[in-house]
C-alpha positions in Angstrom: 41.9 -90.2 98.8 38.1 -90.6 99.3 36.3 -93.3 97.4 32.8 -94.6 97.2 32.0 -96.7 100.3 32.3 -100.4 99.9 29.0 -100.7 101.8 26.0 -98.6 100.9 23.4 -97.5 103.6 20.5 -99.7 104.2 18.1 -97.5 102.3 19.9 -98.4 99.1 20.1 -102.2 99.7 17.5 -103.2 97.2 19.5 -105.2 94.7 19.2 -108.9 95.3 19.7 -110.4 91.8 22.0 -113.6 91.8 25.6 -112.8 91.0 25.5 -114.7 87.7 22.6 -112.6 86.5 24.5 -109.5 87.5 27.6 -110.5 85.6 25.4 -111.3 82.5 23.7 -107.9 82.8 27.1 -106.2 83.0 28.2 -107.8 79.7 24.9 -106.8 78.0 24.9 -103.2 79.1 28.5 -102.6 78.3 28.0 -104.2 74.9 25.1 -102.0 74.1 27.2 -98.9 74.6 29.8 -100.1 72.1 27.0 -101.0 69.7 25.6 -97.4 69.9 29.1 -96.1 68.9 29.5 -98.5 66.0 28.0 -96.2 63.3 30.4 -93.5 64.1 33.8 -92.7 62.6 36.8 -92.0 64.8 36.4 -88.3 63.9 32.7 -88.4 64.9 33.8 -89.7 68.3 36.2 -86.9 68.9 33.9 -83.9 68.4 32.5 -81.8 71.3 29.9 -79.5 69.7 29.1 -77.5 72.9 30.1 -77.4 76.6 27.0 -79.3 77.7 27.7 -82.2 75.4 30.6 -84.7 75.6 32.5 -86.6 72.8 31.5 -90.2 72.3 35.1 -91.1 73.0 34.9 -89.4 76.4 31.6 -91.2 77.2 33.3 -94.6 76.4 36.2 -93.8 78.7 34.3 -92.2 81.5 32.0 -95.1 81.9 35.0 -97.4 82.2 36.7 -95.0 84.6 33.7 -95.4 86.9 34.2 -99.1 87.3 37.9 -98.9 87.6 37.8 -96.1 90.2 34.9 -97.1 92.3 35.0 -100.9 92.2 38.3 -102.2 91.1 40.6 -99.8 92.9 39.2 -100.5 96.4 38.9 -104.2 95.9 41.7 -105.5 93.7 44.6 -106.5 95.9 47.1 -105.9 93.1 45.3 -102.9 91.6 47.2 -101.1 88.9 45.5 -98.3 86.9 45.3 -98.8 83.1 46.8 -95.3 82.8 47.1 -93.0 85.8 46.4 -90.0 83.7 42.9 -91.2 83.0 42.0 -90.5 86.7 41.8 -86.8 85.8 40.9 -86.9 82.1 37.8 -88.9 82.6 36.5 -87.8 86.0 33.3 -86.0 85.4 32.5 -84.1 88.6 33.5 -86.2 91.6 35.4 -83.7 93.7 35.9 -86.4 96.4 38.0 -88.4 93.9 40.3 -85.6 92.8 40.8 -83.2 89.9 38.8 -83.1 86.6 39.7 -82.1 83.1 37.6 -79.0 82.2 34.3 -80.1 80.9 34.2 -77.6 78.0 37.5 -78.9 76.8 36.7 -82.6 76.6 36.8 -82.4 72.8 40.5 -81.3 73.0 41.5 -84.7 74.5 43.0 -86.1 71.3 45.0 -88.6 73.2 44.4 -91.3 74.1 43.1 -92.5 70.8 39.7 -94.1 70.3 41.5 -97.4 69.8 43.2 -97.1 73.2 39.9 -96.2 74.9 38.3 -99.3 73.5 41.3 -101.3 74.8 40.8 -99.6 78.2 37.2 -100.8 78.2 38.1 -104.3 77.3 40.8 -104.6 80.0 38.5 -103.2 82.7 35.7 -105.5 81.6 37.9 -108.5 81.9 39.0 -107.4 85.4 35.4 -106.8 86.5 34.3 -110.2 85.3 37.2 -111.8 87.2 36.4 -109.9 90.3 32.7 -111.0 90.2 33.7 -114.6 89.5 36.1 -114.6 92.5 33.4 -113.1 94.7 30.9 -115.7 93.5 33.3 -118.5 94.3 34.1 -117.1 97.8 30.6 -115.8 98.6 32.1 -112.4 99.4 30.1 -110.0 97.2 28.2 -107.9 99.9 25.2 -105.8 99.3 27.2 -102.6 99.1 29.4 -103.8 96.3 26.5 -105.4 94.4 24.7 -102.1 94.6 27.7 -100.2 93.3 27.9 -102.5 90.2 24.2 -102.0 89.6 24.6 -98.2 90.1 27.4 -98.3 87.6 25.2 -100.1 85.0 22.4 -97.6 85.4 24.9 -94.8 85.2 26.1 -96.4 81.9 22.5 -96.4 80.6 22.2 -92.7 81.4 25.3 -92.1 79.3 23.9 -94.3 76.5 21.1 -91.7 76.1 23.6 -88.9 76.4 25.8 -90.5 73.7 22.8 -90.4 71.3 21.7 -86.8 72.2 25.3 -85.5 72.1 26.1 -87.1 68.7 22.8 -85.8 67.3 24.0 -82.3 68.2 27.4 -83.0 66.6 25.9 -84.3 63.3 23.5 -81.3 63.1 26.5 -79.2 62.0 27.0 -81.4 59.0 23.6 -80.6 57.5 24.2 -78.2 54.6 20.5 -78.0 53.6 17.1 -79.1 54.8 17.2 -82.2 52.6 20.8 -83.3 53.3 22.1 -84.4 56.6 24.7 -86.5 58.4 22.5 -89.3 59.6 23.5 -91.6 62.5 21.1 -94.3 61.3 19.0 -94.6 58.2 16.0 -96.7 59.3 13.4 -94.0 59.2 10.3 -95.8 60.6 7.6 -93.2 60.2 5.0 -93.8 57.6 1.5 -92.2 57.3 0.4 -91.1 60.7 -3.2 -90.6 61.8 -4.1 -87.6 63.9 -5.3 -88.3 67.4 -7.5 -85.8 69.2 -6.2 -84.4 72.5 -8.5 -85.4 75.3 -8.5 -84.4 79.0 -8.7 -86.8 81.9 -9.7 -85.8 85.4 -7.8 -86.9 88.5 -9.5 -86.5 91.9 -6.2 -85.7 93.7 -5.9 -86.2 97.5 -3.1 -87.4 99.8 -0.7 -89.7 98.0 2.6 -91.5 98.5 5.2 -90.4 96.0 8.7 -91.7 95.3 10.3 -95.0 94.8 8.3 -98.1 95.8 10.2 -101.4 95.4 7.0 -103.3 95.0 5.9 -101.1 92.0 9.2 -99.9 90.6 11.7 -102.8 91.1 14.7 -103.0 93.4 16.8 -100.2 92.1 16.4 -96.5 92.3 18.6 -93.4 92.4 18.8 -91.7 95.7 16.9 -88.6 94.5 13.8 -90.8 94.2 13.8 -91.3 97.9 12.4 -91.2 100.6 8.9 -92.2 99.7 6.7 -89.5 101.3 3.1 -88.2 101.5 2.1 -85.2 99.4 -1.3 -83.6 98.9 -2.3 -83.1 95.2 -5.3 -80.9 94.3 -7.7 -82.2 91.7 -6.4 -81.6 88.2 -6.8 -82.6 84.6 -4.0 -84.1 82.4 -3.9 -84.2 78.6 -4.2 -87.6 76.9 -0.9 -87.3 75.0 2.1 -85.1 74.6 1.9 -81.9 72.5 2.7 -82.7 68.9 4.7 -80.9 66.2 1.6 -79.6 64.4 0.2 -78.0 67.6 3.5 -76.4 68.3 3.7 -75.1 64.8 0.4 -73.4 65.4 2.0 -71.6 68.4 4.8 -70.4 66.1 2.4 -69.2 63.4 0.4 -67.3 66.0 3.5 -65.3 66.9 4.4 -67.4 69.9 8.1 -66.4 69.8 7.2 -62.7 69.5 4.7 -62.3 72.3 6.4 -61.4 75.6 3.2 -61.9 77.6 3.6 -65.7 77.1 7.1 -66.0 78.5 8.8 -65.9 81.8 11.2 -63.0 82.1 14.2 -65.2 81.9 12.6 -67.0 79.0 12.0 -63.8 77.1 15.6 -62.8 77.6 16.6 -66.3 76.4 14.4 -66.0 73.2 16.0 -62.6 72.3 19.6 -63.7 73.1 19.5 -66.6 70.6 22.5 -68.0 68.8 24.8 -65.3 67.5 22.4 -62.7 68.9 19.5 -63.7 66.6 16.2 -64.1 68.4 14.9 -67.6 68.5 11.9 -68.4 66.3 11.5 -72.2 66.6 12.8 -75.2 68.5 16.3 -76.6 68.2 16.9 -78.4 64.9 13.9 -76.9 63.0 14.6 -75.4 59.6 12.2 -73.7 57.2 12.8 -73.9 53.5 10.4 -72.8 50.8 7.6 -72.6 53.3 8.1 -76.2 54.6 9.4 -77.1 58.0 12.1 -79.7 58.4 13.9 -81.0 61.5 17.3 -82.7 62.0 17.0 -86.2 63.4 19.3 -89.1 64.0 17.8 -90.6 60.9 18.7 -87.5 58.8 16.9 -84.3 58.1 13.2 -85.0 57.5 10.0 -83.0 57.0 8.2 -82.4 60.2 5.3 -84.8 60.8 2.6 -82.8 62.6 1.2 -85.8 64.6 4.4 -86.9 66.3 5.4 -85.5 69.8 7.4 -82.3 69.6 10.8 -82.4 71.1 14.0 -80.5 71.9 12.0 -77.8 73.8 13.5 -75.8 76.6 11.5 -75.4 79.8 10.9 -71.8 78.7 9.4 -73.0 75.4 7.3 -75.6 77.1 6.0 -73.1 79.6 5.2 -70.5 77.0 3.3 -73.0 74.9 1.3 -74.1 77.9 0.3 -70.5 78.6 -0.7 -70.0 74.9 -2.8 -73.1 75.1 -4.7 -71.9 78.2 -3.1 -74.6 80.3 0.0 -75.2 82.4 2.8 -77.7 82.9 2.0 -80.5 85.4 3.7 -80.8 88.7 5.9 -83.9 89.1 3.5 -85.2 91.7 0.6 -84.9 89.3 2.6 -86.7 86.6 3.6 -89.5 88.9 0.0 -90.0 90.2 -1.3 -90.3 86.6 1.6 -92.7 85.7 0.9 -94.9 88.7 -2.7 -95.3 87.6 -1.7 -96.7 84.2 0.3 -99.6 85.8 3.4 -101.4 84.4 1.8 -102.0 81.0 2.5 -98.4 80.1 6.2 -99.1 80.3 6.0 -102.2 78.3 4.3 -100.5 75.4 6.6 -97.4 75.3 8.9 -96.2 72.5 12.4 -96.5 74.0 15.8 -96.7 72.3 15.5 -100.4 71.6 12.9 -99.6 68.9 15.7 -98.1 66.9 13.7 -95.0 65.8 15.7 -92.5 67.9 12.9 -90.1 67.3 9.4 -89.6 68.9 6.7 -91.8 67.3 3.0 -91.3 67.1 0.7 -93.0 69.7 0.1 -96.6 69.0 -3.1 -96.7 70.9 -6.1 -94.3 71.0 -6.3 -92.5 74.4 -9.9 -93.4 75.3 -9.3 -94.8 78.7 -6.3 -92.8 80.0 -3.1 -91.1 79.1 -0.8 -92.6 76.5 2.9 -92.2 75.9 3.6 -91.3 79.6 6.8 -93.2 79.1 9.2 -93.1 76.2 9.1 -90.8 73.1 9.9 -87.5 74.9 10.9 -86.5 78.4 8.0 -84.3 79.7 8.9 -81.1 81.5 7.1 -80.5 84.8 6.8 -77.2 86.6 8.5 -78.6 89.6 11.9 -77.4 90.7 14.5 -80.1 91.2 14.5 -80.2 95.0 15.1 -82.9 97.5 12.2 -84.9 98.9 11.3 -84.3 102.5 13.9 -86.2 104.6 16.4 -86.7 101.8 20.0 -87.2 102.7 22.8 -87.7 100.2 24.7 -90.9 100.5 28.1 -90.6 102.3 31.3 -90.3 100.3 31.7 -89.5 96.6 28.5 -91.4 95.7 26.7 -88.5 97.5 27.8 -86.3 94.6 25.8 -88.3 92.1 22.5 -86.3 92.4 22.3 -84.2 95.5 24.6 -81.4 94.6 22.6 -80.6 91.5 19.4 -79.7 93.4 19.5 -76.0 92.4 18.2 -74.0 89.4 16.9 -77.0 87.5 13.5 -78.4 86.6 12.2 -82.0 86.8 11.4 -84.0 83.7 9.6 -87.4 83.8 8.9 -90.4 81.6 12.0 -91.2 79.5 12.4 -90.7 75.7 13.1 -92.5 72.5 16.8 -92.4 73.4 16.3 -93.9 76.8 17.3 -97.6 77.2 14.3 -99.9 77.8 14.2 -101.0 81.4 16.0 -98.0 82.7 13.1 -95.7 83.8 10.2 -96.2 86.1 7.3 -94.0 87.4 9.4 -92.6 90.2 12.4 -91.7 88.0 13.4 -88.0 88.2 15.4 -86.4 85.4 16.5 -82.8 85.7 17.9 -80.1 83.5 18.3 -76.3 83.6 15.5 -74.4 81.9 17.4 -73.4 78.8 18.4 -77.0 77.9 17.2 -78.1 74.5 19.4 -80.9 73.2 17.7 -83.6 75.1 14.5 -85.2 73.7 12.3 -83.0 75.9 8.7 -82.2 75.2 5.5 -81.5 77.2 2.1 -82.7 78.3 -0.5 -80.1 79.3 -2.3 -80.0 82.6 -4.9 -77.7 84.1 -6.8 -77.1 87.3 -10.1 -78.9 87.6 -12.0 -75.5 87.8 -10.4 -74.3 84.6 
């Protein structure tokens, strides 16, 4: 049976936090996941609303499976699985570990119960803390193991975002009208919002280094952010802020979903092959009643605010809107270049999940000196295919399945969203989804060539 290596190649040895800090972070991250599940009933946690989403119960169990399988099993001298059946039930896609329960049938896993899954989490957490305590006393926690624990925590943060996006999709089916909805949290934070004009900022381009830089991005990164490499970027302009709901509504009212010249061929087929064979006419979660547009949010169903960033767009919709606006989507290199120029302060001021809004918010600063909302609020589609960087090599063993095998038929998104945990993303972070995906908090920022 192949497992994650106990030592990770040198290019990943970037985690040097003291063991005590790592143990404390483990407790904090794991507690956050449980806190996100608290507003949900046992029934909520069981539902799988589509094959791309997973039940909350499955998320809670899979995240625990990761630590039991990849850390405890190789290192505990007296290892005994909490339940041997979990090895298959809660394996996501790691072929090197063994079989997996079919992804589209995760909602059919009625047993174990949610109570048992939480007991599973508690037992594995206790064992992980004991393991780290023993390693601290003996001085035996090597860089490879330390990096696996940190990888597991960032993996858990990714699933914290998925937990929110997946339960939002589940609760959208309990909305009988545009003014009634199953709300995850009722702390709607948006009051009166002032319009902010869209501005354009020029970037000279040139030869730049792209990818993870420990000095700029911190010690940790996923392997798909490496290796750092040189790339030429032509001069370009980037919009000051993401496209907002009001601007996208203008696209709809101008017949945007009925104009084939705006769409890629696959996108036009996707528009016309909508749910139950009905052509799509608006983004996911939008509803029109009595001439007013509403959208389903984790706070309930609310009237669309025209000045907040539009979200839940597929790549096809983002690309069509950019064409309609006389612009295009940025490349991921252009996006990273602009984000680097803003510095770390842009991350500190971002709207992430810790704000508790769980919905894109309007800009808090006027974009007079540069782009705003490059991080948080909405993931921003780029026109870049999700390909490996020059010189990329997947890590050996099952850990190599984490990112590398998905580098086909997907597009890169950048920046994080209102459901992303604070501290999880950085300027080099590469998210990726297929072009038809809508259930993530995905939006867009316009770009154009300098001679446009």
